[in-house]
PDB file of N, CA, C, O and CB in Angstrom:
ATOM      1  N   MET A   1     -34.463  56.348  55.058  1.00  0.00           N
ATOM      2  CA  MET A   1     -33.859  57.780  54.223  1.00  0.00           C
ATOM      3  C   MET A   1     -32.734  57.200  53.851  1.00  0.00           C
ATOM      4  O   MET A   1     -31.811  57.199  54.665  1.00  0.00           O
ATOM      5  CB  MET A   1     -33.532  59.323  55.093  1.00  0.00           C
ATOM      6  N   THR A   2     -32.591  56.726  52.857  1.00  0.00           N
ATOM      7  CA  THR A   2     -32.396  56.590  52.397  1.00  0.00           C
ATOM      8  C   THR A   2     -30.756  57.270  50.708  1.00  0.00           C
ATOM      9  O   THR A   2     -30.663  57.974  49.702  1.00  0.00           O
ATOM     10  CB  THR A   2     -33.488  56.395  52.842  1.00  0.00           C
ATOM     11  N   THR A   3     -29.970  56.379  51.561  1.00  0.00           N
ATOM     12  CA  THR A   3     -28.047  57.672  51.627  1.00  0.00           C
ATOM     13  C   THR A   3     -27.219  56.607  50.835  1.00  0.00           C
ATOM     14  O   THR A   3     -27.603  55.542  50.351  1.00  0.00           O
ATOM     15  CB  THR A   3     -26.846  58.064  53.910  1.00  0.00           C
ATOM     16  N   ALA A   4     -26.083  57.134  50.833  1.00  0.00           N
ATOM     17  CA  ALA A   4     -25.107  55.827  49.994  1.00  0.00           C
ATOM     18  C   ALA A   4     -24.233  55.789  50.673  1.00  0.00           C
ATOM     19  O   ALA A   4     -23.434  56.643  51.057  1.00  0.00           O
ATOM     20  CB  ALA A   4     -24.489  55.918  48.505  1.00  0.00           C
ATOM     21  N   PHE A   5     -24.434  54.070  50.979  1.00  0.00           N
ATOM     22  CA  PHE A   5     -23.395  52.983  51.439  1.00  0.00           C
ATOM     23  C   PHE A   5     -21.608  54.065  52.382  1.00  0.00           C
ATOM     24  O   PHE A   5     -21.251  53.799  53.530  1.00  0.00           O
ATOM     25  CB  PHE A   5     -22.885  51.874  49.404  1.00  0.00           C
ATOM     26  N   ASN A   6     -20.847  55.199  51.443  1.00  0.00           N
ATOM     27  CA  ASN A   6     -19.438  55.566  51.923  1.00  0.00           C
ATOM     28  C   ASN A   6     -20.445  57.006  52.667  1.00  0.00           C
ATOM     29  O   ASN A   6     -19.964  58.137  52.598  1.00  0.00           O
ATOM     30  CB  ASN A   6     -17.849  55.889  50.396  1.00  0.00           C
ATOM     31  N   GLN A   7     -22.075  56.739  53.462  1.00  0.00           N
ATOM     32  CA  GLN A   7     -21.645  58.261  54.792  1.00  0.00           C
ATOM     33  C   GLN A   7     -22.077  57.328  55.651  1.00  0.00           C
ATOM     34  O   GLN A   7     -22.437  57.771  56.741  1.00  0.00           O
ATOM     35  CB  GLN A   7     -22.652  60.179  54.935  1.00  0.00           C
ATOM     36  N   LEU A   8     -22.186  55.617  55.416  1.00  0.00           N
ATOM     37  CA  LEU A   8     -22.707  55.298  57.098  1.00  0.00           C
ATOM     38  C   LEU A   8     -21.468  55.343  58.258  1.00  0.00           C
ATOM     39  O   LEU A   8     -20.496  55.374  57.502  1.00  0.00           O
ATOM     40  CB  LEU A   8     -23.413  53.524  57.210  1.00  0.00           C
ATOM     41  N   GLN A   9     -21.034  55.362  59.322  1.00  0.00           N
ATOM     42  CA  GLN A   9     -19.868  55.346  60.227  1.00  0.00           C
ATOM     43  C   GLN A   9     -19.738  54.408  61.015  1.00  0.00           C
ATOM     44  O   GLN A   9     -20.904  54.051  61.184  1.00  0.00           O
ATOM     45  CB  GLN A   9     -19.764  56.310  60.952  1.00  0.00           C
ATOM     46  N   VAL A  10     -18.944  53.593  61.771  1.00  0.00           N
ATOM     47  CA  VAL A  10     -19.029  52.544  62.319  1.00  0.00           C
ATOM     48  C   VAL A  10     -19.609  52.405  63.429  1.00  0.00           C
ATOM     49  O   VAL A  10     -19.246  53.072  64.397  1.00  0.00           O
ATOM     50  CB  VAL A  10     -18.128  52.153  62.377  1.00  0.00           C
ATOM     51  N   GLY A  11     -20.557  51.570  63.501  1.00  0.00           N
ATOM     52  CA  GLY A  11     -21.669  51.305  64.833  1.00  0.00           C
ATOM     53  C   GLY A  11     -22.906  51.558  63.855  1.00  0.00           C
ATOM     54  O   GLY A  11     -24.005  51.325  64.358  1.00  0.00           O
ATOM     55  N   ASP A  12     -22.891  51.919  62.774  1.00  0.00           N
ATOM     56  CA  ASP A  12     -23.968  51.865  62.381  1.00  0.00           C
ATOM     57  C   ASP A  12     -24.984  50.949  61.811  1.00  0.00           C
ATOM     58  O   ASP A  12     -24.285  50.003  61.450  1.00  0.00           O
ATOM     59  CB  ASP A  12     -23.838  52.455  61.923  1.00  0.00           C
ATOM     60  N   HIS A  13     -25.968  50.713  61.570  1.00  0.00           N
ATOM     61  CA  HIS A  13     -27.197  49.839  61.275  1.00  0.00           C
ATOM     62  C   HIS A  13     -27.540  50.325  60.271  1.00  0.00           C
ATOM     63  O   HIS A  13     -27.686  51.535  60.102  1.00  0.00           O
ATOM     64  CB  HIS A  13     -28.304  49.740  62.173  1.00  0.00           C
ATOM     65  N   ALA A  14     -27.785  49.167  59.169  1.00  0.00           N
ATOM     66  CA  ALA A  14     -28.403  49.809  58.293  1.00  0.00           C
ATOM     67  C   ALA A  14     -28.953  48.151  57.191  1.00  0.00           C
ATOM     68  O   ALA A  14     -28.566  47.011  57.451  1.00  0.00           O
ATOM     69  CB  ALA A  14     -27.198  51.186  57.590  1.00  0.00           C
ATOM     70  N   GLN A  15     -29.751  48.471  56.203  1.00  0.00           N
ATOM     71  CA  GLN A  15     -30.017  47.887  54.921  1.00  0.00           C
ATOM     72  C   GLN A  15     -29.659  48.648  53.928  1.00  0.00           C
ATOM     73  O   GLN A  15     -29.521  49.856  53.734  1.00  0.00           O
ATOM     74  CB  GLN A  15     -31.268  47.566  54.726  1.00  0.00           C
ATOM     75  N   ILE A  16     -29.473  47.152  53.021  1.00  0.00           N
ATOM     76  CA  ILE A  16     -29.478  47.242  51.652  1.00  0.00           C
ATOM     77  C   ILE A  16     -30.452  47.391  51.062  1.00  0.00           C
ATOM     78  O   ILE A  16     -31.417  46.702  51.393  1.00  0.00           O
ATOM     79  CB  ILE A  16     -29.041  46.437  51.143  1.00  0.00           C
ATOM     80  N   SER A  17     -30.605  48.487  49.797  1.00  0.00           N
ATOM     81  CA  SER A  17     -32.150  48.643  49.415  1.00  0.00           C
ATOM     82  C   SER A  17     -32.453  49.352  47.887  1.00  0.00           C
ATOM     83  O   SER A  17     -33.318  49.903  47.207  1.00  0.00           O
ATOM     84  CB  SER A  17     -32.883  49.657  50.635  1.00  0.00           C
ATOM     85  N   GLY A  18     -31.091  48.906  47.904  1.00  0.00           N
ATOM     86  CA  GLY A  18     -31.084  48.544  46.462  1.00  0.00           C
ATOM     87  C   GLY A  18     -29.892  49.048  45.595  1.00  0.00           C
ATOM     88  O   GLY A  18     -28.786  48.887  46.111  1.00  0.00           O
ATOM     89  N   PHE A  19     -29.931  49.680  44.261  1.00  0.00           N
ATOM     90  CA  PHE A  19     -28.496  49.614  43.201  1.00  0.00           C
ATOM     91  C   PHE A  19     -28.340  50.719  42.887  1.00  0.00           C
ATOM     92  O   PHE A  19     -29.233  51.485  43.250  1.00  0.00           O
ATOM     93  CB  PHE A  19     -28.460  48.813  41.838  1.00  0.00           C
ATOM     94  N   LYS A  20     -27.288  51.258  42.169  1.00  0.00           N
ATOM     95  CA  LYS A  20     -27.916  53.077  41.653  1.00  0.00           C
ATOM     96  C   LYS A  20     -26.651  53.412  40.340  1.00  0.00           C
ATOM     97  O   LYS A  20     -25.494  53.666  40.674  1.00  0.00           O
ATOM     98  CB  LYS A  20     -27.665  54.790  43.533  1.00  0.00           C
ATOM     99  N   ASP A  21     -27.053  53.369  38.921  1.00  0.00           N
ATOM    100  CA  ASP A  21     -26.579  53.264  38.001  1.00  0.00           C
ATOM    101  C   ASP A  21     -25.345  52.531  38.128  1.00  0.00           C
ATOM    102  O   ASP A  21     -24.241  53.015  37.879  1.00  0.00           O
ATOM    103  CB  ASP A  21     -26.576  54.297  37.537  1.00  0.00           C
ATOM    104  N   VAL A  22     -25.584  51.187  38.575  1.00  0.00           N
ATOM    105  CA  VAL A  22     -24.720  49.399  38.004  1.00  0.00           C
ATOM    106  C   VAL A  22     -24.676  49.190  37.130  1.00  0.00           C
ATOM    107  O   VAL A  22     -25.475  49.616  36.296  1.00  0.00           O
ATOM    108  CB  VAL A  22     -25.092  48.072  38.212  1.00  0.00           C
ATOM    109  N   PRO A  23     -23.634  48.359  36.867  1.00  0.00           N
ATOM    110  CA  PRO A  23     -23.672  47.220  35.510  1.00  0.00           C
ATOM    111  C   PRO A  23     -24.728  45.808  35.751  1.00  0.00           C
ATOM    112  O   PRO A  23     -24.519  45.180  36.789  1.00  0.00           O
ATOM    113  CB  PRO A  23     -21.846  46.496  35.278  1.00  0.00           C
ATOM    114  N   GLU A  24     -25.452  45.482  35.149  1.00  0.00           N
ATOM    115  CA  GLU A  24     -26.156  44.018  35.992  1.00  0.00           C
ATOM    116  C   GLU A  24     -25.481  43.564  36.355  1.00  0.00           C
ATOM    117  O   GLU A  24     -25.581  43.457  37.577  1.00  0.00           O
ATOM    118  CB  GLU A  24     -26.834  42.951  35.513  1.00  0.00           C
ATOM    119  N   ALA A  25     -24.008  42.784  35.601  1.00  0.00           N
ATOM    120  CA  ALA A  25     -22.725  41.831  35.604  1.00  0.00           C
ATOM    121  C   ALA A  25     -22.651  42.199  37.759  1.00  0.00           C
ATOM    122  O   ALA A  25     -22.742  41.446  38.729  1.00  0.00           O
ATOM    123  CB  ALA A  25     -20.838  42.704  34.124  1.00  0.00           C
ATOM    124  N   TYR A  26     -22.414  43.965  37.581  1.00  0.00           N
ATOM    125  CA  TYR A  26     -21.166  44.263  39.221  1.00  0.00           C
ATOM    126  C   TYR A  26     -22.368  43.763  40.480  1.00  0.00           C
ATOM    127  O   TYR A  26     -22.122  43.442  41.643  1.00  0.00           O
ATOM    128  CB  TYR A  26     -20.506  46.767  39.628  1.00  0.00           C
ATOM    129  N   ARG A  27     -23.536  43.820  39.876  1.00  0.00           N
ATOM    130  CA  ARG A  27     -24.812  44.214  40.336  1.00  0.00           C
ATOM    131  C   ARG A  27     -24.645  42.946  40.753  1.00  0.00           C
ATOM    132  O   ARG A  27     -24.475  42.838  41.967  1.00  0.00           O
ATOM    133  CB  ARG A  27     -26.063  44.767  39.468  1.00  0.00           C
ATOM    134  N   ASN A  28     -24.638  41.637  39.922  1.00  0.00           N
ATOM    135  CA  ASN A  28     -24.865  40.136  40.247  1.00  0.00           C
ATOM    136  C   ASN A  28     -23.963  39.759  41.297  1.00  0.00           C
ATOM    137  O   ASN A  28     -24.013  38.739  41.986  1.00  0.00           O
ATOM    138  CB  ASN A  28     -24.635  39.177  39.024  1.00  0.00           C
ATOM    139  N   ARG A  29     -22.909  40.947  41.354  1.00  0.00           N
ATOM    140  CA  ARG A  29     -21.282  40.360  40.990  1.00  0.00           C
ATOM    141  C   ARG A  29     -21.071  40.738  43.149  1.00  0.00           C
ATOM    142  O   ARG A  29     -20.299  40.225  43.958  1.00  0.00           O
ATOM    143  CB  ARG A  29     -19.814  41.913  39.185  1.00  0.00           C
ATOM    144  N   LEU A  30     -22.434  42.088  43.378  1.00  0.00           N
ATOM    145  CA  LEU A  30     -22.677  42.391  44.445  1.00  0.00           C
ATOM    146  C   LEU A  30     -23.482  41.344  45.327  1.00  0.00           C
ATOM    147  O   LEU A  30     -23.240  40.925  46.459  1.00  0.00           O
ATOM    148  CB  LEU A  30     -23.185  43.504  44.284  1.00  0.00           C
ATOM    149  N   MET A  31     -24.667  41.015  44.320  1.00  0.00           N
ATOM    150  CA  MET A  31     -25.791  39.971  45.295  1.00  0.00           C
ATOM    151  C   MET A  31     -24.669  38.630  45.465  1.00  0.00           C
ATOM    152  O   MET A  31     -24.711  38.130  46.589  1.00  0.00           O
ATOM    153  CB  MET A  31     -27.694  39.353  44.195  1.00  0.00           C
ATOM    154  N   SER A  32     -23.926  38.151  44.742  1.00  0.00           N
ATOM    155  CA  SER A  32     -22.604  36.991  45.376  1.00  0.00           C
ATOM    156  C   SER A  32     -22.636  37.079  46.425  1.00  0.00           C
ATOM    157  O   SER A  32     -22.993  36.164  47.167  1.00  0.00           O
ATOM    158  CB  SER A  32     -21.093  37.106  45.122  1.00  0.00           C
ATOM    159  N   LEU A  33     -22.120  38.687  46.960  1.00  0.00           N
ATOM    160  CA  LEU A  33     -21.433  38.792  48.316  1.00  0.00           C
ATOM    161  C   LEU A  33     -22.133  38.184  49.347  1.00  0.00           C
ATOM    162  O   LEU A  33     -21.674  37.562  50.305  1.00  0.00           O
ATOM    163  CB  LEU A  33     -21.209  40.147  48.730  1.00  0.00           C
ATOM    164  N   GLY A  34     -23.870  38.540  48.917  1.00  0.00           N
ATOM    165  CA  GLY A  34     -25.296  38.170  50.055  1.00  0.00           C
ATOM    166  C   GLY A  34     -25.680  39.867  49.536  1.00  0.00           C
ATOM    167  O   GLY A  34     -26.886  40.109  49.492  1.00  0.00           O
ATOM    168  N   LEU A  35     -24.838  40.883  49.197  1.00  0.00           N
ATOM    169  CA  LEU A  35     -25.943  42.340  48.776  1.00  0.00           C
ATOM    170  C   LEU A  35     -26.776  42.088  48.876  1.00  0.00           C
ATOM    171  O   LEU A  35     -26.932  41.943  47.663  1.00  0.00           O
ATOM    172  CB  LEU A  35     -26.143  43.035  47.615  1.00  0.00           C
ATOM    173  N   ILE A  36     -27.907  41.773  49.349  1.00  0.00           N
ATOM    174  CA  ILE A  36     -29.586  41.809  48.146  1.00  0.00           C
ATOM    175  C   ILE A  36     -30.163  42.755  49.317  1.00  0.00           C
ATOM    176  O   ILE A  36     -29.988  42.864  50.531  1.00  0.00           O
ATOM    177  CB  ILE A  36     -30.916  39.767  47.743  1.00  0.00           C
ATOM    178  N   PRO A  37     -30.788  43.260  48.518  1.00  0.00           N
ATOM    179  CA  PRO A  37     -32.082  44.164  49.202  1.00  0.00           C
ATOM    180  C   PRO A  37     -32.707  44.109  50.278  1.00  0.00           C
ATOM    181  O   PRO A  37     -33.475  43.168  50.080  1.00  0.00           O
ATOM    182  CB  PRO A  37     -33.068  44.143  48.638  1.00  0.00           C
ATOM    183  N   GLY A  38     -32.921  44.529  51.411  1.00  0.00           N
ATOM    184  CA  GLY A  38     -33.819  43.565  52.644  1.00  0.00           C
ATOM    185  C   GLY A  38     -32.823  43.417  53.224  1.00  0.00           C
ATOM    186  O   GLY A  38     -33.074  42.778  54.245  1.00  0.00           O
ATOM    187  N   THR A  39     -31.618  43.694  53.139  1.00  0.00           N
ATOM    188  CA  THR A  39     -30.630  42.176  53.894  1.00  0.00           C
ATOM    189  C   THR A  39     -30.361  43.793  54.810  1.00  0.00           C
ATOM    190  O   THR A  39     -30.672  44.907  54.388  1.00  0.00           O
ATOM    191  CB  THR A  39     -28.692  40.849  52.658  1.00  0.00           C
ATOM    192  N   PRO A  40     -29.703  43.469  56.137  1.00  0.00           N
ATOM    193  CA  PRO A  40     -29.281  44.262  57.155  1.00  0.00           C
ATOM    194  C   PRO A  40     -28.249  44.050  57.048  1.00  0.00           C
ATOM    195  O   PRO A  40     -27.811  43.142  56.343  1.00  0.00           O
ATOM    196  CB  PRO A  40     -29.677  44.189  58.321  1.00  0.00           C
ATOM    197  N   PHE A  41     -27.175  45.283  58.108  1.00  0.00           N
ATOM    198  CA  PHE A  41     -25.869  44.672  58.039  1.00  0.00           C
ATOM    199  C   PHE A  41     -25.778  45.718  59.078  1.00  0.00           C
ATOM    200  O   PHE A  41     -26.765  46.342  59.468  1.00  0.00           O
ATOM    201  CB  PHE A  41     -24.849  44.553  56.610  1.00  0.00           C
ATOM    202  N   VAL A  42     -24.356  45.933  59.601  1.00  0.00           N
ATOM    203  CA  VAL A  42     -23.605  46.737  60.314  1.00  0.00           C
ATOM    204  C   VAL A  42     -22.471  47.509  59.979  1.00  0.00           C
ATOM    205  O   VAL A  42     -21.859  47.301  58.931  1.00  0.00           O
ATOM    206  CB  VAL A  42     -23.314  46.160  61.093  1.00  0.00           C
ATOM    207  N   VAL A  43     -22.254  48.088  60.514  1.00  0.00           N
ATOM    208  CA  VAL A  43     -20.292  49.107  59.901  1.00  0.00           C
ATOM    209  C   VAL A  43     -19.845  48.758  61.297  1.00  0.00           C
ATOM    210  O   VAL A  43     -20.199  49.086  62.430  1.00  0.00           O
ATOM    211  CB  VAL A  43     -20.124  51.631  59.464  1.00  0.00           C
ATOM    212  N   GLN A  44     -18.643  47.715  60.613  1.00  0.00           N
ATOM    213  CA  GLN A  44     -18.081  46.873  62.058  1.00  0.00           C
ATOM    214  C   GLN A  44     -16.597  48.039  62.043  1.00  0.00           C
ATOM    215  O   GLN A  44     -16.757  48.918  62.890  1.00  0.00           O
ATOM    216  CB  GLN A  44     -17.590  44.509  61.778  1.00  0.00           C
ATOM    217  N   HIS A  45     -15.706  48.132  61.523  1.00  0.00           N
ATOM    218  CA  HIS A  45     -14.249  49.361  61.402  1.00  0.00           C
ATOM    219  C   HIS A  45     -14.628  49.512  59.429  1.00  0.00           C
ATOM    220  O   HIS A  45     -15.154  49.038  58.421  1.00  0.00           O
ATOM    221  CB  HIS A  45     -11.813  48.277  62.002  1.00  0.00           C
ATOM    222  N   ARG A  46     -13.682  50.782  60.185  1.00  0.00           N
ATOM    223  CA  ARG A  46     -13.104  51.367  59.238  1.00  0.00           C
ATOM    224  C   ARG A  46     -11.564  51.171  58.902  1.00  0.00           C
ATOM    225  O   ARG A  46     -10.805  50.368  59.444  1.00  0.00           O
ATOM    226  CB  ARG A  46     -13.386  52.541  59.473  1.00  0.00           C
ATOM    227  N   ALA A  47     -11.308  51.951  58.032  1.00  0.00           N
ATOM    228  CA  ALA A  47      -9.581  51.099  57.602  1.00  0.00           C
ATOM    229  C   ALA A  47      -8.740  52.548  58.187  1.00  0.00           C
ATOM    230  O   ALA A  47      -9.618  53.303  58.605  1.00  0.00           O
ATOM    231  CB  ALA A  47      -9.127  50.630  55.166  1.00  0.00           C
ATOM    232  N   PRO A  48      -8.018  52.882  58.276  1.00  0.00           N
ATOM    233  CA  PRO A  48      -7.395  54.136  58.987  1.00  0.00           C
ATOM    234  C   PRO A  48      -7.643  55.072  57.892  1.00  0.00           C
ATOM    235  O   PRO A  48      -8.011  56.202  58.212  1.00  0.00           O
ATOM    236  CB  PRO A  48      -5.719  54.047  59.462  1.00  0.00           C
ATOM    237  N   LEU A  49      -7.501  54.790  56.645  1.00  0.00           N
ATOM    238  CA  LEU A  49      -7.557  56.012  55.522  1.00  0.00           C
ATOM    239  C   LEU A  49      -8.810  55.496  54.992  1.00  0.00           C
ATOM    240  O   LEU A  49      -8.859  55.523  53.762  1.00  0.00           O
ATOM    241  CB  LEU A  49      -6.196  56.182  54.260  1.00  0.00           C
ATOM    242  N   GLY A  50      -9.918  54.999  55.629  1.00  0.00           N
ATOM    243  CA  GLY A  50     -11.713  54.866  55.342  1.00  0.00           C
ATOM    244  C   GLY A  50     -11.743  54.232  54.455  1.00  0.00           C
ATOM    245  O   GLY A  50     -12.832  54.068  53.906  1.00  0.00           O
ATOM    246  N   ASP A  51     -10.304  53.464  53.817  1.00  0.00           N
ATOM    247  CA  ASP A  51     -10.381  52.031  52.294  1.00  0.00           C
ATOM    248  C   ASP A  51     -10.054  50.938  53.101  1.00  0.00           C
ATOM    249  O   ASP A  51      -9.331  51.370  53.998  1.00  0.00           O
ATOM    250  CB  ASP A  51      -8.958  52.061  50.673  1.00  0.00           C
ATOM    251  N   PRO A  52     -10.258  49.530  53.249  1.00  0.00           N
ATOM    252  CA  PRO A  52     -12.060  49.561  53.312  1.00  0.00           C
ATOM    253  C   PRO A  52     -12.243  49.483  54.348  1.00  0.00           C
ATOM    254  O   PRO A  52     -11.545  49.551  55.359  1.00  0.00           O
ATOM    255  CB  PRO A  52     -13.006  48.540  52.702  1.00  0.00           C
ATOM    256  N   VAL A  53     -13.528  49.283  54.083  1.00  0.00           N
ATOM    257  CA  VAL A  53     -15.360  48.860  55.365  1.00  0.00           C
ATOM    258  C   VAL A  53     -15.822  47.872  55.681  1.00  0.00           C
ATOM    259  O   VAL A  53     -16.833  47.388  55.174  1.00  0.00           O
ATOM    260  CB  VAL A  53     -16.811  49.163  54.982  1.00  0.00           C
ATOM    261  N   ALA A  54     -14.958  47.234  56.865  1.00  0.00           N
ATOM    262  CA  ALA A  54     -15.633  46.143  57.456  1.00  0.00           C
ATOM    263  C   ALA A  54     -17.217  45.834  57.446  1.00  0.00           C
ATOM    264  O   ALA A  54     -17.590  46.976  57.714  1.00  0.00           O
ATOM    265  CB  ALA A  54     -15.272  46.240  58.682  1.00  0.00           C
ATOM    266  N   ILE A  55     -18.251  45.191  57.341  1.00  0.00           N
ATOM    267  CA  ILE A  55     -19.318  45.049  58.186  1.00  0.00           C
ATOM    268  C   ILE A  55     -19.627  43.788  57.999  1.00  0.00           C
ATOM    269  O   ILE A  55     -19.139  43.040  57.152  1.00  0.00           O
ATOM    270  CB  ILE A  55     -20.394  45.918  58.010  1.00  0.00           C
ATOM    271  N   LEU A  56     -20.777  43.436  59.112  1.00  0.00           N
ATOM    272  CA  LEU A  56     -20.760  42.689  59.273  1.00  0.00           C
ATOM    273  C   LEU A  56     -22.118  41.558  59.275  1.00  0.00           C
ATOM    274  O   LEU A  56     -22.562  41.239  60.379  1.00  0.00           O
ATOM    275  CB  LEU A  56     -20.120  43.003  59.965  1.00  0.00           C
ATOM    276  N   ILE A  57     -22.856  40.877  57.827  1.00  0.00           N
ATOM    277  CA  ILE A  57     -23.475  40.784  56.892  1.00  0.00           C
ATOM    278  C   ILE A  57     -24.020  38.930  57.431  1.00  0.00           C
ATOM    279  O   ILE A  57     -23.012  38.228  57.355  1.00  0.00           O
ATOM    280  CB  ILE A  57     -22.491  41.242  55.430  1.00  0.00           C
ATOM    281  N   ARG A  58     -24.857  38.359  57.751  1.00  0.00           N
ATOM    282  CA  ARG A  58     -25.666  37.329  57.637  1.00  0.00           C
ATOM    283  C   ARG A  58     -24.481  36.474  58.121  1.00  0.00           C
ATOM    284  O   ARG A  58     -24.042  35.449  57.600  1.00  0.00           O
ATOM    285  CB  ARG A  58     -26.420  37.056  56.196  1.00  0.00           C
ATOM    286  N   GLY A  59     -23.927  37.305  59.564  1.00  0.00           N
ATOM    287  CA  GLY A  59     -22.791  36.194  60.283  1.00  0.00           C
ATOM    288  C   GLY A  59     -22.030  35.958  59.876  1.00  0.00           C
ATOM    289  O   GLY A  59     -21.650  34.797  60.025  1.00  0.00           O
ATOM    290  N   PHE A  60     -20.980  37.186  58.791  1.00  0.00           N
ATOM    291  CA  PHE A  60     -19.798  36.245  58.073  1.00  0.00           C
ATOM    292  C   PHE A  60     -19.249  38.355  58.082  1.00  0.00           C
ATOM    293  O   PHE A  60     -20.166  39.150  57.878  1.00  0.00           O
ATOM    294  CB  PHE A  60     -20.302  34.806  55.908  1.00  0.00           C
ATOM    295  N   ARG A  61     -18.155  38.781  58.264  1.00  0.00           N
ATOM    296  CA  ARG A  61     -17.731  40.240  57.676  1.00  0.00           C
ATOM    297  C   ARG A  61     -16.998  39.773  56.651  1.00  0.00           C
ATOM    298  O   ARG A  61     -16.248  38.903  56.208  1.00  0.00           O
ATOM    299  CB  ARG A  61     -16.855  41.319  58.635  1.00  0.00           C
ATOM    300  N   LEU A  62     -17.600  40.810  56.488  1.00  0.00           N
ATOM    301  CA  LEU A  62     -17.426  41.357  54.020  1.00  0.00           C
ATOM    302  C   LEU A  62     -16.846  42.480  54.456  1.00  0.00           C
ATOM    303  O   LEU A  62     -17.407  43.270  55.214  1.00  0.00           O
ATOM    304  CB  LEU A  62     -19.393  41.938  52.452  1.00  0.00           C
ATOM    305  N   SER A  63     -14.962  42.703  53.718  1.00  0.00           N
ATOM    306  CA  SER A  63     -14.845  43.708  53.656  1.00  0.00           C
ATOM    307  C   SER A  63     -14.923  44.397  52.418  1.00  0.00           C
ATOM    308  O   SER A  63     -15.209  43.564  51.557  1.00  0.00           O
ATOM    309  CB  SER A  63     -14.035  43.819  54.197  1.00  0.00           C
ATOM    310  N   LEU A  64     -14.810  45.459  51.957  1.00  0.00           N
ATOM    311  CA  LEU A  64     -15.623  46.487  50.653  1.00  0.00           C
ATOM    312  C   LEU A  64     -14.894  47.933  50.483  1.00  0.00           C
ATOM    313  O   LEU A  64     -14.783  48.865  51.278  1.00  0.00           O
ATOM    314  CB  LEU A  64     -17.475  46.924  51.127  1.00  0.00           C
ATOM    315  N   ARG A  65     -14.471  47.779  49.243  1.00  0.00           N
ATOM    316  CA  ARG A  65     -13.687  48.837  48.795  1.00  0.00           C
ATOM    317  C   ARG A  65     -14.402  50.303  48.719  1.00  0.00           C
ATOM    318  O   ARG A  65     -15.051  50.162  47.682  1.00  0.00           O
ATOM    319  CB  ARG A  65     -13.190  48.423  47.472  1.00  0.00           C
ATOM    320  N   SER A  66     -14.682  51.633  49.184  1.00  0.00           N
ATOM    321  CA  SER A  66     -15.583  52.103  48.803  1.00  0.00           C
ATOM    322  C   SER A  66     -15.798  52.310  47.046  1.00  0.00           C
ATOM    323  O   SER A  66     -16.872  52.293  46.445  1.00  0.00           O
ATOM    324  CB  SER A  66     -15.543  53.132  49.586  1.00  0.00           C
ATOM    325  N   HIS A  67     -14.726  52.462  46.595  1.00  0.00           N
ATOM    326  CA  HIS A  67     -15.616  52.407  45.118  1.00  0.00           C
ATOM    327  C   HIS A  67     -16.038  51.082  44.625  1.00  0.00           C
ATOM    328  O   HIS A  67     -16.066  51.157  43.397  1.00  0.00           O
ATOM    329  CB  HIS A  67     -14.768  52.985  43.872  1.00  0.00           C
ATOM    330  N   GLU A  68     -16.312  50.134  44.944  1.00  0.00           N
ATOM    331  CA  GLU A  68     -17.007  48.586  45.174  1.00  0.00           C
ATOM    332  C   GLU A  68     -18.420  48.923  45.807  1.00  0.00           C
ATOM    333  O   GLU A  68     -19.227  48.144  45.299  1.00  0.00           O
ATOM    334  CB  GLU A  68     -16.022  47.458  46.373  1.00  0.00           C
ATOM    335  N   ALA A  69     -19.126  49.871  46.820  1.00  0.00           N
ATOM    336  CA  ALA A  69     -19.678  49.859  47.231  1.00  0.00           C
ATOM    337  C   ALA A  69     -19.941  51.204  46.710  1.00  0.00           C
ATOM    338  O   ALA A  69     -21.121  51.462  46.944  1.00  0.00           O
ATOM    339  CB  ALA A  69     -19.531  49.356  48.180  1.00  0.00           C
ATOM    340  N   GLU A  70     -19.239  52.381  45.980  1.00  0.00           N
ATOM    341  CA  GLU A  70     -19.988  53.009  45.713  1.00  0.00           C
ATOM    342  C   GLU A  70     -21.566  52.660  45.042  1.00  0.00           C
ATOM    343  O   GLU A  70     -22.451  53.181  45.721  1.00  0.00           O
ATOM    344  CB  GLU A  70     -19.261  53.600  45.194  1.00  0.00           C
ATOM    345  N   GLY A  71     -21.785  52.327  44.531  1.00  0.00           N
ATOM    346  CA  GLY A  71     -22.998  51.780  43.676  1.00  0.00           C
ATOM    347  C   GLY A  71     -24.466  51.456  44.846  1.00  0.00           C
ATOM    348  O   GLY A  71     -25.687  51.378  44.707  1.00  0.00           O
ATOM    349  N   LEU A  72     -23.713  51.366  45.731  1.00  0.00           N
ATOM    350  CA  LEU A  72     -24.976  50.981  47.153  1.00  0.00           C
ATOM    351  C   LEU A  72     -26.027  51.973  47.433  1.00  0.00           C
ATOM    352  O   LEU A  72     -25.946  53.192  47.281  1.00  0.00           O
ATOM    353  CB  LEU A  72     -24.239  50.891  48.777  1.00  0.00           C
ATOM    354  N   LEU A  73     -26.810  51.432  47.769  1.00  0.00           N
ATOM    355  CA  LEU A  73     -28.742  52.522  48.426  1.00  0.00           C
ATOM    356  C   LEU A  73     -28.655  51.510  49.624  1.00  0.00           C
ATOM    357  O   LEU A  73     -28.558  50.287  49.529  1.00  0.00           O
ATOM    358  CB  LEU A  73     -31.036  52.306  47.067  1.00  0.00           C
ATOM    359  N   VAL A  74     -28.710  52.312  50.845  1.00  0.00           N
ATOM    360  CA  VAL A  74     -28.773  51.830  51.913  1.00  0.00           C
ATOM    361  C   VAL A  74     -29.513  52.388  52.908  1.00  0.00           C
ATOM    362  O   VAL A  74     -28.995  53.503  52.964  1.00  0.00           O
ATOM    363  CB  VAL A  74     -27.782  51.679  52.210  1.00  0.00           C
ATOM    364  N   ASP A  75     -30.761  52.372  54.109  1.00  0.00           N
ATOM    365  CA  ASP A  75     -31.268  52.593  54.765  1.00  0.00           C
ATOM    366  C   ASP A  75     -31.078  52.932  55.810  1.00  0.00           C
ATOM    367  O   ASP A  75     -31.104  51.760  56.185  1.00  0.00           O
ATOM    368  CB  ASP A  75     -31.664  52.155  54.698  1.00  0.00           C
ATOM    369  N   ARG A  76     -30.720  53.987  57.594  1.00  0.00           N
ATOM    370  CA  ARG A  76     -30.109  53.410  58.089  1.00  0.00           C
ATOM    371  C   ARG A  76     -31.350  52.844  58.965  1.00  0.00           C
ATOM    372  O   ARG A  76     -32.541  53.041  58.725  1.00  0.00           O
ATOM    373  CB  ARG A  76     -28.960  54.059  58.516  1.00  0.00           C
ATOM    374  N   LEU A  77     -30.985  52.347  59.677  1.00  0.00           N
ATOM    375  CA  LEU A  77     -31.714  52.057  60.927  1.00  0.00           C
ATOM    376  C   LEU A  77     -31.875  52.134  62.384  1.00  0.00           C
ATOM    377  O   LEU A  77     -32.849  51.612  62.926  1.00  0.00           O
ATOM    378  CB  LEU A  77     -31.739  51.349  60.909  1.00  0.00           C
TER     379      LEU A  77
END
């Protein structure tokens, strides 16, 4: 089931399914960080105020701010 990135909780396993309403340059930036459709990840940590969110993807930990990840569509696994 496709959902928005900000709906995920700590410990959730998910997979990037695509992007929504994101300019091409910004989509390319996200993809350069390893956020490529089909890539699985785990939500590891959420800061006390909810921002940023740390995920484990491709063997490294990546922190994303909510506004950076709002264009990501994900599927829970």
